[in-house]
C-alpha positions in Angstrom: 0.0 0.0 -0.1 1.4 3.4 -0.6 2.4 5.6 1.8 -0.1 8.4 2.7 1.3 11.7 2.9 -0.1 14.2 5.3 -0.7 17.8 3.6 -0.9 20.9 5.9 -3.2 23.6 5.2 -2.2 26.9 3.5 -3.6 29.7 5.3 -3.6 32.9 3.4 -3.6 36.3 4.6 -6.9 38.3 4.4 -4.7 41.0 2.7 -1.4 41.1 1.2 -0.3 44.7 0.1 2.0 45.1 -3.3 5.5 44.5 -2.3 4.9 43.9 1.4 6.0 41.0 3.5 2.8 38.9 5.1 3.6 39.6 8.8 1.6 41.8 10.7 3.9 44.1 12.7 2.7 45.8 15.8 1.4 49.7 15.0 0.9 51.7 17.7 -1.7 55.1 16.8 -1.9 56.0 20.3 1.6 56.2 21.1 2.5 57.8 17.5 3.0 62.1 17.9 1.6 62.4 14.3 -1.9 60.6 14.8 -3.9 64.4 15.6 -2.6 65.1 12.3 -3.3 61.5 10.6 -6.6 59.7 10.0 -7.1 58.1 13.8 -7.2 62.1 15.1 -10.7 62.5 15.5 -11.2 59.5 17.2 -11.8 59.2 21.1 -9.7 57.1 23.3 -12.5 54.9 24.1 -12.4 53.9 20.1 -8.4 54.1 19.7 -7.4 50.1 20.2 -10.1 49.4 17.2 -9.2 52.1 14.6 -5.7 50.9 15.0 -6.5 47.4 13.3 -6.7 49.4 10.3 -3.1 50.0 10.2 -1.8 46.5 8.4 1.7 47.1 8.6 4.9 50.0 8.3 6.4 50.0 4.8 10.1 51.5 4.6 10.2 53.6 1.2 13.8 54.7 0.2 14.5 57.7 -1.5 13.8 57.7 -4.7 11.5 54.7 -4.9 7.5 55.1 -5.8 5.3 53.8 -3.0 2.6 53.2 -5.7 2.3 54.2 -9.7 -0.6 56.2 -11.4 -2.7 53.7 -12.7 -2.2 51.3 -10.1 -5.2 49.7 -8.5 -6.7 51.1 -5.3 -6.9 49.3 -2.3 -4.7 51.3 0.4 -4.2 54.5 1.9 -0.7 55.3 3.6 -0.2 57.4 6.3 3.2 58.9 6.5 4.6 58.3 9.5 8.5 60.0 8.8 9.7 61.5 5.4 8.7 63.5 2.4 7.1 62.6 -0.9 6.2 64.0 -4.1 3.2 63.3 -6.1 3.4 63.7 -9.9 2.0 62.8 -13.4 4.0 62.5 -16.4 2.5 63.9 -19.7 2.3 62.8 -23.4 5.9 64.4 -23.8 7.6 62.2 -20.8 7.3 65.3 -18.9 6.9 65.3 -15.1 4.6 67.7 -13.5 4.5 67.7 -9.4 1.2 67.8 -8.2 1.6 68.1 -4.3 4.2 67.1 -1.5 3.5 65.4 1.7 4.8 65.1 4.9 4.3 63.1 8.0 1.2 62.9 9.1 -0.7 63.3 6.2 -2.2 60.6 3.8 -1.6 59.6 0.6 -3.7 57.3 -2.1 -7.0 58.7 -1.0 -6.9 60.3 -5.1 -7.8 56.8 -6.2 -11.1 56.8 -4.3 -13.3 57.6 -6.9 -11.8 55.6 -10.4 -10.7 52.9 -7.9 -6.7 53.5 -9.4 -4.3 55.8 -8.4 -4.4 59.3 -10.2 -0.7 59.9 -9.7 2.8 58.3 -8.5 4.2 58.7 -5.0 7.9 58.8 -5.0 9.6 59.3 -1.7 12.2 62.1 -1.3 13.9 61.1 1.3 14.1 57.6 3.1 11.0 57.5 4.7 8.1 55.1 6.5 4.8 54.4 5.9 1.7 53.1 7.9 -0.3 50.7 5.4 -4.0 51.0 5.4 -6.3 48.7 3.6 -9.3 50.8 2.7 -11.7 48.1 2.9 -10.5 47.9 6.5 -10.8 51.8 6.8 -14.3 51.7 5.1 -15.5 48.3 7.5 -14.4 50.5 10.7 -15.6 53.3 9.6 -19.4 52.1 9.7 -18.4 50.9 12.9 -16.9 54.0 14.6 -18.7 57.4 13.4 -15.8 59.3 14.8 -13.7 57.9 12.1 -16.4 58.4 9.5 -16.6 61.9 10.5 -13.1 62.6 10.2 -12.7 60.5 6.6 -15.4 62.8 5.7 -12.9 65.7 6.8 -9.8 64.1 5.4 -11.4 63.9 2.0 -13.1 67.7 2.4 -9.4 69.1 3.2 -7.8 67.3 -0.1 -10.8 68.8 -1.6 -9.7 72.6 -0.2 -5.9 71.6 -1.4 -6.8 71.2 -4.6 -8.6 74.3 -4.9 -5.6 76.0 -3.2 -3.5 75.0 -5.7 -5.7 75.7 -8.7 -6.1 79.1 -7.1 -2.3 79.6 -6.7 -1.7 78.6 -10.3 -4.3 80.7 -12.4 -4.5 83.9 -10.4 -1.3 84.8 -8.5 2.4 86.1 -10.0 5.4 84.4 -9.7 7.0 86.0 -6.6 3.1 85.4 -4.7 3.2 82.0 -5.6 6.7 81.5 -3.9 5.9 83.5 -1.0 2.4 81.0 -0.5 4.5 78.0 -0.8 6.4 79.0 1.9 3.9 80.3 4.2 2.6 77.0 3.6 5.6 74.9 4.4 6.1 76.9 7.3 2.4 76.2 8.5 2.6 72.6 8.1 5.7 72.5 9.6 4.7 74.1 13.0 1.9 71.8 13.0 4.4 69.1 13.5 6.1 70.3 16.3 8.9 72.0 14.3 10.4 75.6 13.8 8.5 77.8 11.6 11.6 79.9 10.4 14.3 77.3 9.7 13.7 73.6 7.6 15.3 72.3 4.9 14.0 71.9 1.6 13.8 68.0 0.7 12.6 68.9 -3.1 14.6 70.6 -5.8 14.1 73.8 -7.6 13.1 72.0 -10.4 10.5 70.4 -8.2 9.1 73.3 -6.9 8.7 74.9 -10.2 7.0 72.0 -11.7 4.5 72.3 -8.8 4.3 76.4 -9.0 3.7 76.1 -13.0 7.2 78.3 -13.2 10.8 77.4 -14.6 13.5 76.3 -13.0 15.2 79.8 -13.8 12.2 82.0 -12.2 12.4 80.0 -8.9 16.2 80.2 -9.3 15.8 84.1 -9.3 13.0 84.6 -7.1 14.5 82.9 -4.0 17.7 85.3 -4.7 15.3 88.1 -5.0 14.0 86.9 -1.5 17.6 86.8 0.2 18.2 90.1 -1.4 15.0 91.6 0.0 16.1 90.5 3.5 12.9 87.9 3.5 14.9 84.6 3.7 18.4 83.5 3.9 18.9 80.0 1.5 22.0 77.9 1.5 21.7 75.1 -1.0 18.5 73.3 0.2 18.5 75.2 3.6 15.9 77.7 4.2 15.4 80.8 7.0 12.6 82.8 7.2 13.5 86.1 8.4 10.3 88.0 7.8 7.4 85.9 7.7 5.2 89.0 7.5 7.1 90.4 4.8 5.9 87.1 2.6 2.6 87.5 4.1 2.4 91.3 2.6 3.8 90.7 -0.7 1.3 87.4 -1.0 -1.5 89.8 -0.2 -0.1 92.9 -1.8 -3.2 93.4 -4.1 -5.5 93.1 -1.5 
């Protein structure tokens, strides 16, 4: 009689993100200093333990690597735990158009919610780490925790407001106003994370700033030099120190 071989059942994980191990990492939102800026930010302490279950894993992304690409299937929302990302598109001529910059506590991938596909490519501008949150789990938990659902709606509304702000930036502002608005926006975002409002390092290149602001590289470089000459900022390569935030504000609202 032939020997009987016992086969062990194969247990598959509930969710397996692309380029991610199957192991469930221990991730604690309650101890994260960016929680108030992130998706669990509107959730009370009594529900936080349940909401933490939407974080499937942490994923490290090296500088220059893509977290996801335009047209990839939308399955996951990513919360930036550390690092800096840019979102970009490539036109028919192969030219990159930067559509946004994202830092710790902000979410990547929400733009894929409507079409089921990511609408841009997310590239790390420095070594970064993200929390992986399958959207199916977010939806399920949002039905069970009303405060999470309200905060999710607030995040979506914030994305809409951001898009409108970019449209205004590119449609109605002069070149110097665009750069002033960009620096003021960065300053406010760094402050919310507990960093200096006036002293920070730019993770993006001048060319990437120009792409985002709809300006040529030469124009961006000229404006940085002009702002430094006018004692609004000090610049040393990618390091920026704002000397006169009120002056940048006045420049931004000069026509009002």
